[in-house]
BALO-164528 format. One line per 4 residues: their letters; for each residue x, y, z of C-alpha. Coordinates in Angstrom, 3 decimals, padded with zeros to 6 digits. Each point is the difference from the previous one (the first is absolute). Last residue first. Layout:
REM BALO-164528
A	X:Y:Z; ... .
REM end
This chain:
REM BALO-164528
KGLE	-068.587:-001.461:014.207; 002.712:000.188:002.666; 001.328:-003.508:-000.605; 000.519:000.906:-003.669 .
EQIE	002.096:003.047:000.882; 002.035:-002.037:002.485; 000.830:-002.582:-002.680; 000.975:002.712:-002.470 .
EFSK	002.315:001.651:002.563; 001.674:-003.324:000.827; 000.719:-000.561:-003.682; -002.079:-002.455:-001.986 .
NKTE	001.402:-002.882:-002.066; -002.562:-002.430:001.491; -001.860:001.544:002.948; -003.582:-001.029:-000.878 .
PMVF	-002.481:001.366:002.546; -001.777:-002.187:002.601; -003.594:000.688:001.050; -002.526:-001.303:-002.551 .
LIFF	001.704:-002.975:-001.654; 002.243:-000.846:002.962; -002.943:-000.142:002.407; -002.081:-001.948:-002.501 .
VGSA	002.613:-002.733:-000.444; 000.632:-000.109:003.758; -003.594:-001.074:000.650; 000.710:-003.272:-001.823 .
SVIT	003.147:-000.571:002.066; -001.829:000.447:003.314; -002.975:-002.169:-000.970; 002.255:-002.822:-001.188 .
FIFF	002.187:000.085:003.136; -003.145:-000.397:002.132; -001.170:-002.922:-002.156; 003.454:-001.531:000.469 .
TTYA	-000.246:000.199:003.784; -003.471:-001.528:-000.007; 001.097:-002.874:-002.271; 002.646:-000.967:002.564 .
GASE	-002.797:-000.878:002.423; -001.640:002.013:002.777; 001.899:-001.240:003.068; 003.161:-001.455:-001.520 .
AVGG	000.337:002.467:-002.881; -000.750:002.906:002.348; 002.643:-001.129:002.495; 002.662:-000.736:-002.603 .
YGVT	-000.518:003.257:-001.915; -000.051:002.268:003.045; 003.698:000.046:000.900; 001.056:000.393:-003.629 .
VLFA	-002.674:002.548:-000.917; 000.351:002.135:003.130; 003.812:-000.010:-000.236; -000.076:001.038:-003.652 .
LFWN	-002.410:002.791:000.972; 002.563:001.259:002.518; 002.658:-000.279:-002.715; -001.935:002.235:-002.364 .
FTGA	-000.943:002.557:002.672; 003.671:000.401:000.923; 000.865:000.512:-003.671; -002.761:002.617:-000.328 .
AAGM	001.329:001.786:003.086; 003.529:-000.009:-001.446; -001.280:001.524:-003.248; -002.057:002.480:002.047 .
KAKI	003.029:001.194:001.935; 002.373:000.293:-002.966; -002.500:001.402:-002.521; -001.783:002.535:002.247 .
APPF	001.684:003.298:-000.935; 000.825:-001.136:-003.529; -003.550:-000.975:-001.123; -000.572:-003.786:-000.130 .
IESS	-000.384:-001.437:-003.518; 003.175:-001.744:-001.142; 001.836:-001.611:002.945; -003.188:-001.427:001.508 .
ALWP	-001.114:-001.170:-003.448; 003.093:-002.186:-000.412; -000.880:-002.054:003.070; -003.591:-000.423:-001.224 .
IPGM	001.329:-000.873:-003.501; 002.170:-003.048:000.736; -002.423:-002.746:001.106; -003.386:001.322:-001.141 .
GISF	001.098:000.218:-003.605; 001.682:-002.743:-002.002; 000.888:-002.117:003.035; -003.487:-000.246:001.458 .
AIIF	-001.538:-001.167:-003.272; 002.683:-002.601:-000.649; -000.312:-001.225:003.597; -003.783:-000.322:-000.223 .
VILS	000.098:-001.727:-003.380; 002.517:-002.512:001.394; -002.169:-000.329:003.121; -003.029:-000.896:-002.088 .
ILPL	001.909:-002.476:-002.169; 001.430:-001.757:003.071; -003.334:-000.056:001.856; -001.796:-001.328:-003.128 .
WGLS	002.282:-002.978:-000.718; -001.621:-002.129:002.705; -003.336:000.206:-001.835; -000.101:-003.762:-000.626 .
TVTE	000.418:-000.514:003.734; -003.081:002.128:000.725; -002.043:-001.985:-002.532; 001.147:-003.322:001.460 .
SSAL	-000.781:001.218:003.529; -003.580:000.652:-001.121; -001.298:003.553:-000.153; -001.555:002.498:002.410 .
GRES	001.909:-001.474:002.938; 000.204:003.303:001.872; 003.809:000.037:000.115; 000.636:-001.038:-003.609 .
VLFY	-002.746:001.970:-001.761; 000.722:003.118:002.071; 003.757:-000.512:-000.394; -000.294:-000.073:-003.799 .
IALL	-002.430:002.941:-000.097; 002.316:002.107:002.165; 002.983:-000.902:-002.155; -001.904:001.057:-003.127 .
FTAL	-000.952:003.291:001.693; 003.636:000.491:001.077; 001.132:-000.230:-003.624; -002.723:002.267:-001.417 .
AMLG	000.614:002.714:002.610; 003.739:-000.238:-000.667; -000.661:000.476:-003.724; -001.977:003.201:000.585 .
DSLM	002.468:001.393:002.539; 002.975:-000.419:-002.332; -001.754:001.260:-003.108; -001.037:003.128:001.897 .
LLIK	003.511:000.489:001.398; 001.648:-000.518:-003.396; -002.389:002.472:-001.633; 000.765:002.663:002.604 .
RGLK	003.785:-000.284:000.157; 000.847:000.574:-003.641; 000.254:-002.191:-003.082; 003.552:000.957:-001.031 .
DISW	001.702:001.103:003.237; -001.554:-002.932:001.884; 000.515:-002.500:-002.810; 003.538:-001.331:000.382 .
SSFL	000.098:-000.102:003.805; -003.540:-001.423:000.021; 001.032:-002.778:-002.374; 002.904:-000.818:002.298 .
TACI	-002.514:-000.137:002.857; -002.027:-002.586:-001.931; 003.051:-002.190:-000.578; 001.033:000.208:003.673 .
QVAG	-003.508:-000.894:001.216; -000.166:-002.979:-002.345; 003.141:-001.434:001.602; -001.444:000.381:003.505 .
IIIT	-003.305:-001.645:-000.960; 001.857:-002.916:-001.579; 002.010:-000.360:003.225; -003.209:-000.186:002.064 .
CIKP	-001.500:-002.596:-002.344; 003.171:-002.093:000.349; -000.351:000.135:003.787; -003.687:-000.977:-000.238 .
EITS	000.664:-003.118:-002.138; -002.455:000.177:-002.926; -003.415:-001.669:000.416; -001.088:002.913:002.190 .
KAAI	-001.908:-001.023:003.119; -001.145:003.622:000.472; 001.049:-000.129:003.657; 003.464:-001.188:-001.064 .
FIKQ	000.207:002.744:-002.632; -001.013:002.657:002.530; 002.460:-001.371:002.561; 002.856:000.338:-002.491 .
SYFM	-001.040:003.555:-000.867; -000.214:001.087:003.649; 002.441:002.896:000.263; -000.188:001.107:-003.639 .
VANI	-003.776:-000.472:-000.426; -000.807:001.700:003.313; 002.418:002.737:-001.036; -001.800:000.601:-003.277 .
GSFQ	-003.562:-000.003:001.329; -001.324:002.844:-002.175; -000.419:001.621:003.395; 003.688:000.934:-000.012 .
QYFM	000.179:001.785:-003.345; -003.491:001.492:000.208; 000.802:001.584:003.355; 003.371:001.319:-001.193 .
LMFC	-001.737:001.473:-003.044; -002.576:001.536:002.352; 002.725:001.678:002.051; 001.717:001.415:-003.076 .
ILSA	-003.179:001.243:-001.693; -001.560:001.566:003.102; 003.275:001.719:000.925; 000.438:001.389:-003.523 .
RKGQ	-003.612:001.233:000.006; 000.331:001.729:003.360; 003.336:001.621:-000.822; -001.062:001.127:-003.472 .
KTKL	-003.296:001.418:001.306; 001.912:001.873:002.688; -000.277:-001.137:003.625; 003.309:-001.901:-000.034 .
QTWF	001.737:003.090:-001.359; -001.153:002.152:002.923; 000.734:-002.770:002.473; 003.577:-000.332:-001.208 .
ESKL	000.516:003.746:-000.455; 002.998:000.575:002.248; 002.395:-001.512:-002.506; -001.737:001.633:-002.987 .
AEQK	002.746:002.526:-000.753; 002.614:-002.682:000.564; -001.869:-002.346:-002.345; -000.099:002.676:-002.721 .
DIEA	003.701:000.680:000.409; 000.678:-003.729:-000.282; -002.107:-000.223:-003.185; 001.849:002.957:-001.538 .
QIEN	003.318:-001.569:000.962; -000.993:-003.310:-001.600; -001.029:001.760:-003.229; 003.231:001.995:-000.059 .
IEAS	002.078:-003.146:000.472; -002.008:-001.809:-002.693; 000.613:002.853:-002.491; 003.676:000.265:000.894 .
PDYQ	000.673:-003.743:-000.297; 002.054:000.236:-003.211; 000.820:-003.546:-001.089; 003.461:-000.564:-001.428 .
KGRL	001.290:-001.869:003.042; -002.869:-002.502:000.087; -003.508:000.041:001.515; 000.366:-001.759:003.369 .
KEFV	003.681:000.689:000.708; -000.102:003.543:-001.391; -003.278:000.603:001.833; 001.757:-001.058:003.203 .
KMAK	002.834:002.432:-000.747; -002.482:002.870:-000.415; -001.632:-000.942:003.302; 003.409:000.147:001.670 .
ERKG	000.472:003.513:-001.379; -003.460:001.107:001.211; 000.472:-001.133:003.586; -002.561:002.318:001.631 .
KKML	-001.488:-002.731:002.191; -003.203:-000.094:-002.030; 002.168:-000.176:-003.134; 001.707:-003.110:001.352 .
YVPT	-003.392:-001.593:000.745; -001.246:000.694:-003.536; 003.264:-001.202:-001.575; -000.560:-003.441:001.540 .
EPQT	002.933:-001.521:001.894; 002.238:-002.069:-002.227; 000.213:-003.768:-000.602; 002.935:-002.274:000.898 .
AYLV	-001.506:-000.864:003.417; -002.942:-001.501:-001.909; 002.017:-003.031:-001.060; 001.432:-000.983:003.398 .
AFII	-003.215:000.828:001.888; -002.157:-002.009:-002.430; 002.213:-003.076:000.292; -000.402:000.199:003.782 .
PVIG	-003.766:000.467:-000.366; -000.196:-003.214:-002.100; 002.116:-002.216:002.316; -002.804:-000.349:002.568 .
CLYC	-002.357:-001.577:-002.518; 002.466:-002.782:-000.806; 000.689:-000.541:003.708; -003.731:-000.234:000.754 .
LAKV	-000.516:-002.430:-002.886; 002.755:-002.212:001.412; -001.890:-000.168:003.309; -003.276:-000.839:-001.757 .
SVAY	001.655:-002.815:-001.946; 000.628:000.313:-003.726; -001.824:-000.295:-003.352; -003.596:001.061:000.679 .
GFVQ	000.742:002.943:002.278; 002.879:000.716:-002.374; -002.454:000.529:-002.843; -002.510:001.959:002.099 .
AYLI	002.620:002.248:001.604; 001.531:000.918:-003.377; -003.510:000.439:-001.452; -000.840:002.544:002.712 .
GITI	003.323:001.778:-000.476; -000.596:000.324:-003.742; -003.481:001.346:000.764; 001.468:002.638:002.340 .
FLQL	002.488:000.786:-002.757; -002.755:000.795:-002.472; -002.056:001.940:002.557; 002.878:002.371:000.741 .
FTGL	001.058:000.102:-003.666; -003.353:001.581:-000.914; 001.269:003.504:000.813; 002.886:-000.469:-002.428 .
TGRI	-002.546:-000.296:-002.814; -002.086:002.929:001.232; 002.970:002.344:000.338; 001.340:-000.924:-003.441 .
ATEA	-001.034:003.112:-001.952; 000.159:002.257:003.092; 003.715:-000.729:000.464; 000.823:-002.080:003.039 .
IEST	002.166:000.734:003.066; -002.617:001.487:002.333; -002.837:-002.330:-001.060; 002.308:-002.997:000.515 .
YLPA	000.896:001.030:003.556; -003.548:000.773:001.095; -001.429:-003.161:-001.615; 002.694:-002.106:001.767 .
MICF	-000.315:001.804:003.354; -003.635:-000.571:000.948; -000.440:-003.643:-001.052; 003.584:-000.586:001.071 .
SGGA	-000.704:001.091:003.564; -002.981:-002.334:000.239; 002.239:-002.943:-000.851; 002.579:000.957:002.611 .
MGTF	-002.621:000.358:002.726; -001.615:-003.262:-001.124; 003.374:-001.717:000.351; 000.062:001.265:003.578 .
FRGA	-003.553:-001.198:000.767; 000.594:-003.382:-001.650; 003.047:-000.519:002.184; -001.927:000.993:003.118 .
YIME	-002.816:-002.428:-000.862; 002.592:-002.708:-000.661; 001.497:000.670:003.431; -003.487:-000.295:001.514 .
ASAS	-000.510:-003.385:-001.686; 002.893:-001.303:002.096; 003.693:-000.862:-000.125; 000.669:001.960:-003.151 .
FIIL	003.495:-000.109:-001.467; -001.054:000.361:-003.647; -003.002:002.228:000.803; 001.996:002.365:002.218 .
AWGL	002.800:000.138:-002.601; -002.551:000.824:-002.732; -001.255:002.954:001.979; 003.458:001.292:000.922 .
VFPI	001.065:-000.133:-003.660; -003.014:002.014:-001.202; -000.052:002.278:003.056; 003.626:001.011:-000.746 .
TTLL	-000.195:000.140:-003.808; -002.549:002.799:000.392; 002.919:002.303:000.858; 001.046:-000.018:-003.678 .
ITFK	-003.278:001.668:-000.960; 000.468:002.752:002.579; 003.578:000.560:-001.193; -001.132:000.391:-003.623 .
RGIL	-003.034:002.197:000.570; 001.703:002.553:002.189; 000.675:000.554:003.696; -002.880:002.227:001.127 .
DALI	-002.431:-000.155:-002.930; 000.273:-003.782:-000.234; -000.444:-000.252:003.781; -003.375:001.766:-000.196 .
GIPI	-001.183:-002.359:-002.750; 001.238:-003.026:001.958; -001.875:001.158:003.109; -003.353:000.017:-001.883 .
CVVV	000.254:-003.474:-001.561; 001.725:-001.797:002.892; -002.781:-001.153:002.328; -002.349:-001.077:-002.791 .
AGIP	002.729:-002.131:-001.623; 000.623:-001.902:003.222; -003.766:-000.540:000.252; 000.027:-001.333:-003.589 .
MISG	002.331:-002.859:001.086; -002.307:-001.061:002.827; -002.510:-001.624:-002.377; 001.633:-003.201:-001.216 .
IWNL	001.700:-000.886:003.266; -003.231:000.926:001.770; -002.002:-002.451:-002.111; 002.653:-002.650:000.598 .
SATT	-000.297:000.497:003.747; -003.758:-000.611:-000.201; 000.630:-003.184:-002.005; 002.409:-001.121:002.712 .
IDNL	003.769:000.150:-000.233; 002.436:-002.258:001.861; 003.313:001.299:-001.259; 001.965:000.353:-003.259 .
AGEE	-001.141:-002.907:-002.202; -002.675:-000.864:002.579; -002.716:-001.674:-002.099; -002.005:003.243:-000.177 .
LEKN	003.076:001.714:-001.455; 000.397:-002.772:-002.584; -003.649:000.313:-001.051; 000.191:003.761:-000.414 .
INAT	003.293:-000.233:-001.925; -000.957:000.962:-003.557; -001.565:003.439:000.506; 001.608:000.790:003.377 .
WGIV	003.060:001.788:-001.406; -001.817:001.825:-002.815; -000.532:003.316:001.797; 003.457:-000.022:001.635 .
TGTG	001.654:-001.110:-003.245; -001.814:002.832:-001.797; 001.395:002.569:002.426; 003.483:-001.302:-000.798 .
MAGI	-000.805:000.539:-003.682; -000.769:003.575:001.054; 003.600:000.186:001.195; 000.999:-001.159:-003.482 .
CIFV	-002.129:003.011:-000.906; 002.748:002.425:000.992; 002.392:-001.657:-002.446; -002.541:-000.142:-002.836 .
AALF	-000.931:003.695:000.283; 003.672:001.031:000.002; 000.653:-002.293:-002.965; -002.928:001.491:-001.953 .
QPLR	001.261:003.532:000.647; 003.532:-000.954:-001.052; -001.402:-001.557:-003.224; -001.977:003.117:-000.923 .
KAKG	002.576:002.225:-001.633; -001.306:003.500:-000.467; -001.080:001.278:-003.379; 002.307:002.205:-002.032 .
SDDM	-001.353:-001.144:-003.349; 003.375:-001.421:-000.988; -000.179:-002.823:002.539; 001.585:-000.138:003.430 .
REM end
């Protein structure tokens, strides 16, 4: 505690870090196939066909789709903390099924269960951090989800290069266990405790999160006022959804999820090694994949630092604009390569272009379109529809992830990889204009100010 009477922030950062170690587990699930596609096709776990590999890559989002809405309901019934700890079960079960798999179907089941756990974290981590954080650092802590997902992706990519597939599975499976041990030391959120009428316990949680000398009265009163408002609006879900604020918030959140997934991010993460092989990159594809993962972490760190300084809107516009440029360059490269528009010597001499393009793409995604759509769901929905619509937006996100990952291989094979990247380019470019004209800036704004702007 300093002399100015401000709250301590280290406990809040630690709480956000500990929950996001679970998000790191989500990253290992996303990044697991990135550097082992070839080994899986060669029978490292079982006899797997190319079609099976596509399903192994794409079935994980289906697990996430199934869990997004139920996990929000469960969080209100038994608490944020216990719900989050329960996700350890599908995480460990999923990795166990993959490790001891006797068939491709067991791997599918394992990917489905780990997808359930991963989808849960994408809903619960932003909810938990938004309910424990001060307004001044809410945006920064909100980016930790994406940061730790990128750390998990790099973890899987590096070990996918360095160890056997079976060893990689064990190393990924240990992450959720470490998460459970560390996160068990953290408190329930004061918001949930206040909802259950446990004011004294909420006061003690604030003492742990803000320091013993911090007076939480103002925050307690603010939370109680918000709870009272939600109670009054409990039966007004459809009424609130039909207001200008409800409609605009829903449009913004669902479109941000659309732009996030149809940027092509999950196709890049799941199939990065195959993309580099197809591009005939002069750098070893596995090394290229690891470079991409490392760049993603650095860019997400920048987002964590800048989001409460530069604001959400400018970062999203910059993100979409740069992603459109990167996928356009990839589309041109694959068009020239696949259609034979240049000599093989010319194509070989351009082997650096896929790596540079994907580095730009990952940097762009990580500074804006990666973390901010998840944060937006916790910031802009009106109280009466926030929980249900946030879960619905998360479900929509993972369903789109499934469509992109399952469709990428087929479209790339039948219409050419350049077609898929041209599609991603058009989507990202259109996102710039959507954000410019439709989305409000929420930096340093209270909930009431955000709602007022949405209603204009």
